[in-house]
N, C-alpha and C positions, 0 to 999 in steps of 0.2 A: 214751518216744520215739514220735512219730507214724509212721504207715505211710508218709506222704509223705517224711519224713526218711530212712527206710531205702531207699526207692526212689531218691531223688536220690543218696544216699551210694553205693549200689551202682553206679548209672549213671556217676557221676563217676569212680569207681575203674576201671571197665571201659573207659570211652571217652576219658578225659582224662589223657594221660600228659605229664609234664614232663621226661622223660628227656633230650630234646634240650637242655634248659636246664641240665642237671646233668652233661653229658658232660665227659670229660677231654680235654685237648689231645693229639693224636697227636704222635709224634716229629717228623714232617715239619712239622707246624704250629709246634712249639717252635723248630725250626731257623729257620723263617721269621721268627718273632716276636722271638727273642732276639738281642741284639748282644753286643759285647765286654764291656760293663758287666755284663750278667747272668751271662755265663759266668765272669767274674772273681770276682764275689761268690759264685757257687755253689762255685767251687773253694776260695775262702778259708773258706767255711762248712764244707765237708767236711774241710779240713785242721784247722780248730779242733776239730771233733768228734773226729777221729782222735787229735789231740793230747791231748784230755781223757781218752779211753779209755786211751791208752798210759801217760799219767802215773798214772792210777788203778791200772793193772795193775802198773806197776813198783814195786819196794819202796822208794819214797821218800815224802817228806812229802806227804800229800793236799792240803795247802794250795796246791801248785802247780797243782792242777786249776782253781783259781779264775781263773788268768790267762787261759787260752783261753775260759773261760766268760764272763768280763768282756768280753773282746775281741769276743765274738759279739754282744753287745748293740748296739754301734754298727753292725755289719753288718745286724742286723735292722732298725734304725731307717732306715738308708740304703735298704734294700729297700722298706720301707713308704712312704718319701717319693718314691722315684724309679722304682720298678719299672714302673708302667704308663706313665708319661710318656716313658720311654726305650725303649719297645718300638718295633719297626719300624712306622712309621705306616701304610703301605698295607696291610700284613698285619693290623694291629690293626683298621683301619677295615673290612676285609673280614670279620673275625671278629665285630665288633659288628653289622654288617648281618645276618649269619647268625643271631646271637642274637636280634635284633629280629624277624626273620621267624619264628623258632621261637616266640617269645613271643606274637606276634600269632596264630599258628596255635593255640597253647594256649588263649588267651583266647577265640577263636572257638569252640573245642570246648566250653569250659565254658558259654558263653552259649547254645550250641545245646542242650545238655543241660538247662539251667535253663528255657529256653523250652519245650522238649518236655514238661516237667513242670508248666508253668504258673507258674513262678517268674519273674514279669515285672515286679515292683515292688520298691522298696526295702524296704517293710514285710515282704514275703514272704521276701526274702533275709535280713533281720534275724531273722526267726523261725527260719530254718535255722541261722544263726550262734549264736543263743541256745541251740538244742538241742546244737550242737557243743560250745559252751563248757561246757554242763552235763555232758555225757558225759566230756569231758576233765578237768573239775574233779574229778569223782568218782574218776577214775583217779589223778590226782595226790594227792588226799586220802588214798587208800588207803596210799600210801607216804610221806606227809608226815613221819612221825616220824623217817625216816632223815635228813632235812635239818635237823632241830632237836634234839629230845629225845635221840634215839639218839646223835647226834654229841656232844652235851654230856655225856651220862652215860658213854659208852664211850670217847671220845677226849679231849674238853676237860678234864673233871675229872681223869682219870689223868695227863694231861700236866702239869696244874698241880701235882699231887702229886709228879710226877717232878722238876720244876724245884725245888720246895721241898726235896725230899730231897737233890738235888745241892748246893743252897746250904748246907744244914745238915749235909752229909756223913753221912747216915744209913746204916744197915747195907746191905751188898750184897744180902742176902736180900730186903729191902723193895724195893730198886730192881728186882730181877729180877721180883718179883711185879707191880709197876707196869708194867714194860715188857711183860710177858706179857698184862696186861689191855688195854693199848693195841693190841697185835698182834691179840688176839682180837676186840676192838671193830672194828678196821679190817677184819678178815676178814669179820665178820658184816655190816658195812655194805656191803662189796663184794659179798657174796652177794645181799643184798637188792636192790641196784642191778641186778645181773644178772637176778634174778627179775623185777624191774620191767620191764626191757627185753624179756625174753622174753614177758611178759604183753602188752606193747605190740603185739606182732605176733600172738601166739597168740589173743588175744581181739579182734583186729580194730580196736584203737584207732588204728592207722596210717591206716585208712580215714577215720575221723573227722577226724584231723589233715589228711589230704589234702583233704577237703571244706572244712574251715575255711580252709586256705591258698588253695584255689580261689576261695572267696567273697571273701576279702580282695583277691586279685588283680583280680577283676572290679570291686570297688568302686573300685580305683585307676583302672581303665580307663574307668569311667563318670562320674567326677567331674572 
């Protein structure tokens, strides 16, 4: 990586924050935005979740758990289709205006940092993006085996063997071994994913990701 890359990366991290764009709504904002539809859907979703847990805990057939789980699907679809359109219009417009102002401020900060470091052309921004992509690609490649070979060998193959054993009604001892292999495989993959996430922050890859995101946002604003 070039010295210029690390200078810009450091300055973007220290000077350009997108926290205002990722903030959560306060309780007072939620009360202004939501109407009867949203509260009704929320109550129904909670009741379905509680019903699923209660049915699972009670000593009855687990098949009944499928009923509230299936009913939850149309609730999710309705929320996806109607959630934003049925929000309180004045409150929603005010929220959008605040977000747009925060976004403009964020873009101005990024452009100011880039200009400060002499990154004032498309070709120079592309060089930075290329270095970002290179760093993040090496990070992903280090753990790529978790997404393909490790999953195939530790999860996919044992599950195939488990299904075959169930079909042919093979011995319980063999089934227990296969289940143990699947469990250990899932555990190992989970550990590696946790290690990958820790490395993302410990080794500073989140700064490279932030720089890449910033460059992409600037490209949208300049085209």
